[in-house]
C-alpha positions as CSV (number, residue, x, y, z in Angstrom):
1,M,0.0,0.0,0.0
2,Q,1.4,3.3,-1.1
3,H,1.1,6.1,1.5
4,K,0.9,9.7,0.4
5,P,3.7,11.6,2.3
6,I,2.7,14.1,4.9
7,V,4.5,17.3,4.3
8,F,4.8,19.2,7.6
9,R,4.2,22.9,7.1
10,P,3.3,24.9,10.3
11,L,0.0,26.6,10.1
12,F,1.6,30.0,10.4
13,G,4.8,29.3,8.4
14,N,8.1,29.4,10.2
15,M,6.7,31.4,13.2
16,Q,9.8,30.8,15.4
17,G,12.1,31.8,12.6
18,D,10.0,34.9,11.9
19,I,10.0,35.9,15.6
20,D,13.8,35.3,15.9
21,E,14.4,37.5,12.8
22,A,12.2,40.2,14.1
23,F,13.9,40.4,17.4
24,D,17.4,40.2,15.8
25,S,16.6,43.1,13.4
26,L,15.1,45.2,16.2
27,F,17.7,44.7,18.9
28,H,20.9,43.5,17.3
29,H,20.6,44.6,13.6
30,Q,21.7,41.1,12.6
31,E,19.4,40.6,9.6
32,R,18.8,42.3,6.3
33,P,16.3,41.0,3.9
34,T,17.9,40.6,0.5
35,S,16.4,39.8,-2.9
36,R,19.3,38.0,-4.5
37,T,17.5,34.6,-4.5
38,R,14.0,33.2,-4.0
39,A,15.0,31.6,-0.8
40,L,12.7,28.9,0.6
41,W,14.5,28.6,3.9
42,S,17.1,30.3,6.0
43,P,19.9,28.6,7.9
44,R,20.5,29.1,11.6
45,V,23.6,31.1,12.5
46,D,25.9,31.7,15.5
47,I,27.9,34.9,15.7
48,G,30.8,35.4,18.1
49,E,33.9,37.5,18.3
50,T,37.2,37.8,20.1
51,S,39.5,40.8,20.3
52,E,41.0,39.8,16.9
53,F,38.2,38.0,15.0
54,V,34.5,37.9,14.2
55,V,33.4,34.3,13.7
56,V,30.1,33.4,12.0
57,T,28.9,29.8,11.8
58,F,26.1,28.8,9.5
59,E,24.2,25.5,10.0
60,L,24.0,23.9,6.6
61,P,23.6,20.1,7.0
62,G,23.1,18.2,3.7
63,V,24.3,21.1,1.5
64,D,26.9,20.3,-1.1
65,R,29.9,22.7,-0.6
66,N,29.9,23.5,-4.3
67,S,26.4,25.0,-4.1
68,I,27.4,27.5,-1.4
69,E,28.2,31.1,-2.2
70,L,29.5,33.4,0.4
71,T,29.8,37.2,-0.2
72,F,30.5,40.3,1.9
73,D,28.8,43.5,0.8
74,S,28.4,46.7,2.7
75,E,29.0,45.3,6.2
76,M,26.7,42.3,5.4
77,L,28.0,38.7,5.2
78,I,25.6,36.8,2.9
79,V,25.4,33.0,2.4
80,T,23.3,31.6,-0.4
81,G,23.0,28.1,-1.9
82,L,20.8,25.1,-2.5
83,R,20.0,22.0,-0.6
84,R,18.8,19.2,-2.9
85,R,16.5,16.4,-1.9
86,K,17.9,13.0,-2.6
87,Q,16.0,11.0,-5.2
88,L,14.2,8.0,-3.6
89,S,13.4,4.7,-5.3
90,Q,9.9,4.0,-6.4
91,E,9.5,1.5,-3.6
92,H,10.3,4.1,-1.0
93,S,7.5,6.1,0.4
94,C,7.6,9.1,2.7
95,R,5.4,9.4,5.7
96,R,6.5,12.9,6.8
97,I,8.7,15.6,5.3
98,E,10.0,18.3,7.7
99,I,13.5,19.1,6.2
100,S,13.6,22.2,4.1
101,Y,15.0,21.8,0.6
102,G,15.6,24.3,-2.2
103,P,17.4,27.6,-2.3
104,F,18.4,29.3,0.9
105,E,19.8,32.7,1.9
106,R,21.0,34.3,5.2
107,A,22.5,37.7,5.6
108,V,24.0,38.9,8.9
109,S,25.5,42.3,9.6
110,I,29.1,42.6,10.8
111,D,29.3,45.5,13.2
112,A,33.1,45.5,13.4
113,Q,35.5,46.7,10.7
114,V,37.0,43.6,9.1
115,D,39.5,42.8,6.4
116,V,37.5,40.5,4.1
117,A,40.6,39.7,2.0
118,Q,41.9,37.9,5.1
119,G,38.6,36.1,5.6
120,K,38.6,32.3,5.9
121,A,35.7,29.9,5.5
122,I,35.7,26.2,6.4
123,Y,32.8,23.9,5.6
124,E,32.9,20.7,7.7
125,D,30.2,18.4,9.2
126,G,27.4,20.6,7.9
127,L,28.7,23.8,9.5
128,L,30.2,26.7,7.5
129,E,32.5,28.6,9.8
130,V,33.6,32.1,8.6
131,T,36.4,33.9,10.4
132,L,37.0,37.5,9.6
133,T,40.0,39.5,10.9
134,K,39.1,42.7,12.7
135,T,40.9,45.8,11.4
136,V,40.9,49.6,11.9
137,G,39.8,51.5,8.7
138,A,39.1,48.5,6.5
139,R,37.8,49.5,3.1
140,E,34.2,48.8,2.2
141,Q,34.1,46.3,-0.7
142,T,32.3,43.4,-2.2
143,I,34.2,40.2,-2.3
144,R,33.6,36.4,-2.7
145,V,35.1,34.3,0.1
146,N,36.5,30.9,-1.0
147,I,35.2,27.9,1.0
148,Q,37.7,25.2,1.9
């Protein structure tokens, strides 16, 4: 007997994500909506800093590193990409689908002056860790950051 998969979509969309983003933008100025992609989901992020570095970690499990694009533009670090759903055999049936697939985007503001040319990004175990070196008087520029 074939079962039709149940696709879990909260009644009010991603309410927790929407609330988090609203508070981030009001109190921390961490988010900026962008129109570069038609994002279907947005990865979670941790932002930390030391006296020398700003470290931003994006949660991207199941995303092929070749589909990730990381840019820095006007004090905004922006990650975009695509998480593809694996093709299942015809005998395989899904009962519930909660994992988000498709294009994604997340933009976070970097409040410190950083030298993006010295930026380093490492993608490992589904986490993209971006380390930016703090500077005094860094130029404003748009640059692609290579992912290792």
